[in-house]
C-alpha positions in Angstrom: 0.0 0.0 0.0 1.1 3.6 -0.6 1.1 6.4 1.9 -2.4 7.5 1.3 -3.8 4.0 1.6 -1.8 3.3 4.8 -2.9 6.6 6.3 -6.5 6.0 5.4 -6.4 2.6 6.9 -5.0 4.0 10.1 -7.6 6.6 10.4 -10.3 3.9 9.9 -8.7 1.9 12.8 -8.6 5.0 15.0 -12.3 5.6 14.3 -13.0 2.1 15.5 -10.8 2.5 18.6 -8.2 0.1 17.5 -5.2 2.3 18.3 -2.5 -0.4 18.3 -3.4 -1.5 14.8 -3.6 2.1 13.7 -0.1 2.8 14.9 1.2 -0.1 12.8 -0.3 1.4 9.7 1.0 4.8 10.6 4.5 3.5 11.1 4.4 2.0 7.7 3.0 5.3 6.3 5.9 7.2 7.9 8.4 4.9 6.3 6.8 5.8 2.9 7.0 9.5 3.6 8.4 10.8 6.9 8.0 14.4 5.8 4.2 14.3 5.7 3.1 15.4 9.2 -0.4 13.9 9.0 0.8 10.4 10.0 2.9 11.8 12.8 0.0 13.8 14.2 -2.4 10.8 13.9 0.1 8.6 15.7 0.5 11.2 18.5 -3.3 11.4 18.9 -3.6 7.6 19.0 -0.9 7.5 21.7 -2.8 10.1 23.7 -6.0 8.1 23.4 -3.9 5.2 24.8 -2.7 7.5 27.6 0.9 7.1 26.4 1.5 10.8 26.8 5.3 10.7 27.0 5.8 9.1 23.6 3.1 11.4 22.2 5.0 14.4 23.4 8.2 13.2 21.6 6.3 12.9 18.4 4.6 16.3 18.8 8.0 17.8 19.4 9.1 16.3 16.1 6.1 17.7 14.3 6.6 21.1 15.8 10.2 21.1 14.5 8.8 20.3 11.0 6.0 22.9 11.2 6.1 25.3 14.1 2.9 27.1 12.8 0.5 24.2 13.3 -1.6 25.6 16.2 -3.4 22.2 16.6 -0.2 20.4 17.3 1.0 23.1 19.7 -2.3 22.8 21.6 -2.0 19.0 21.7 1.4 19.3 23.3 -0.2 21.5 26.0 -2.8 18.9 26.6 -0.3 16.1 26.8 1.9 18.0 29.2 -1.2 18.7 31.4 -2.1 15.0 31.4 1.4 14.1 32.7 1.0 16.5 35.6 3.1 19.3 34.0 2.0 22.8 33.2 0.8 22.9 29.6 -0.4 26.5 29.8 2.5 27.9 27.8 1.6 25.8 24.7 -2.2 26.3 25.1 -1.6 30.1 25.3 0.7 29.9 22.3 -1.9 28.0 20.3 -4.6 30.5 21.1 -2.2 33.3 20.1 -1.7 31.6 16.8 -5.4 30.9 16.4 -7.9 32.5 18.8 -10.5 30.0 17.8 -8.5 26.9 18.6 -11.2 25.1 20.6 -8.8 22.4 21.9 -6.6 25.0 23.5 -9.6 26.9 24.8 -11.3 23.9 26.3 -8.2 22.7 28.1 -7.4 26.2 29.4 -10.9 25.9 30.9 -10.0 22.6 32.5 -6.9 24.2 34.1 -9.0 27.1 35.3 -11.5 24.7 36.8 -8.8 22.7 38.6 -7.6 26.0 40.1 -11.1 26.7 41.4 -11.8 29.5 39.0 -15.2 28.2 37.9 -16.4 31.3 36.1 -13.3 31.3 33.9 -13.8 27.6 33.3 -17.4 28.1 32.2 -16.5 31.0 29.8 -13.6 29.1 28.2 -15.4 25.7 27.8 -18.6 27.4 26.7 -16.8 29.4 24.0 -14.9 26.2 22.9 -18.2 24.3 22.6 -19.8 26.9 20.3 -16.7 27.1 18.1 -16.5 23.3 17.9 -20.2 23.0 17.0 -19.8 25.7 14.3 -16.8 23.8 12.9 -18.9 20.7 12.5 -18.2 19.0 15.8 -21.8 19.1 17.1 -21.7 15.6 18.6 -18.6 16.5 20.6 -20.0 19.9 21.5 -23.1 18.3 23.1 -21.2 16.9 26.0 -19.4 20.2 26.6 -22.7 22.1 26.6 -23.9 19.9 29.4 -20.6 20.1 31.2 -20.8 23.9 31.3 -24.5 23.9 32.2 -23.7 21.7 35.2 -21.2 24.2 36.6 -22.6 26.1 39.5 -22.1 29.6 38.1 -24.6 32.4 37.4 -23.3 33.4 34.0 -25.0 33.9 30.6 -22.8 31.3 29.1 -24.1 28.6 31.4 -27.7 29.1 30.3 -26.7 29.6 26.7 -25.1 26.2 26.8 -28.2 24.9 28.6 -30.4 26.1 25.8 -28.2 24.5 23.1 -28.0 21.2 25.0 -31.7 21.0 25.6 -32.5 21.8 22.0 -30.1 19.1 20.8 -31.7 16.6 23.2 -35.1 17.6 22.1 -34.3 16.6 18.5 -33.1 13.2 19.7 -36.2 12.2 21.7 -38.2 10.8 18.7 -35.3 8.4 17.9 -34.9 6.7 21.3 -37.0 4.1 23.1 -40.1 5.0 25.2 -38.3 4.7 28.5 -35.3 6.8 27.5 -37.6 9.3 25.7 -39.5 10.0 28.9 -36.2 10.5 30.8 -34.9 12.8 28.1 -38.2 14.8 28.0 -38.0 15.3 31.8 -34.4 16.4 31.5 -35.2 18.8 28.7 -38.2 20.3 30.5 -36.1 20.9 33.7 -33.3 22.6 31.8 -35.7 24.7 29.7 -37.5 25.9 32.8 -34.2 26.9 34.4 -33.0 28.7 31.3 -36.4 30.4 30.9 -36.2 31.8 34.4 -32.8 33.3 33.5 -33.7 34.4 29.9 -33.0 38.0 30.5 -29.2 37.5 30.8 -28.7 35.3 27.7 -27.8 36.4 24.2 -30.6 37.4 21.8 -30.1 34.3 19.5 -30.3 31.9 22.5 -33.4 33.7 23.7 -35.0 33.4 20.2 -34.4 29.6 20.2 -35.7 29.3 23.8 -38.9 31.3 22.8 -39.4 28.8 20.0 -39.0 25.9 22.4 -41.6 27.1 24.8 -44.1 28.1 22.1 -43.4 31.9 22.2 -42.8 34.1 19.2 -39.0 34.0 18.5 -37.4 37.4 18.1 -35.3 38.3 15.1 -31.5 38.4 15.4 -28.4 38.9 13.2 -25.7 36.2 13.1 -22.6 37.9 14.3 -20.6 35.1 15.9 -20.4 31.3 16.5 -23.1 31.4 19.2 -25.6 33.1 16.8 -24.7 30.6 14.1 -25.3 27.6 16.4 -28.7 28.9 17.6 -29.7 29.8 14.1 -28.8 26.2 13.0 -30.7 24.7 15.9 -33.8 26.7 15.0 -33.6 25.2 11.5 -33.3 28.6 9.8 -30.2 27.7 7.9 -31.6 24.3 6.9 -34.7 25.9 5.5 -32.7 28.4 3.4 -30.7 25.5 2.0 -33.9 23.7 1.0 -35.2 26.8 -0.7 -31.9 27.1 -2.7 
């Protein structure tokens, strides 16, 4: 197999959680072309999934020496350092300086803030990361972070905005689950919606528009200006409707 075939097979194995097999294919791909960073990065992420952070760091250092402008790799090194008990803040900050919308660096900065007891900073960072991640196509991954932020005991707009997004996504899932799970999800959604409704005055306009729609009120108009607005517009189905018309 050539490089692309080996790399593709490795990504398939990673998707199935078969990291050891993936690494075998990646090692073969690297032999084919050691200058293509994709296989190196995939190997580092596979090692991190296996919690082999020390070897992952060595590979990430090699990739950084090959391409010091890859903010994703810089962020990954920050995460790997944190997971080994070291301070990864320098690399997370560097990644965000390179790309202010690097959701990996943003989320893990939130983790560090939370460990230090700064829950409000944690909520802001993780919440922003979730909206950026969703807007980039990672809606499934963002779902868990929305819930994570909502569960933080902080009285901030971002908490309730994440709650609205989470409840809306769950609401869409209810028709596709069994009766027992559906009732549980309905109860969970109703509880979150009620809480967010009671705090609707502090959330952004786009979140309030979606919340209004969810409770049967007339949604207010808003202009999409950032990732939050994009996410709430998408959850309202506005964007999908426009695509259908086109």
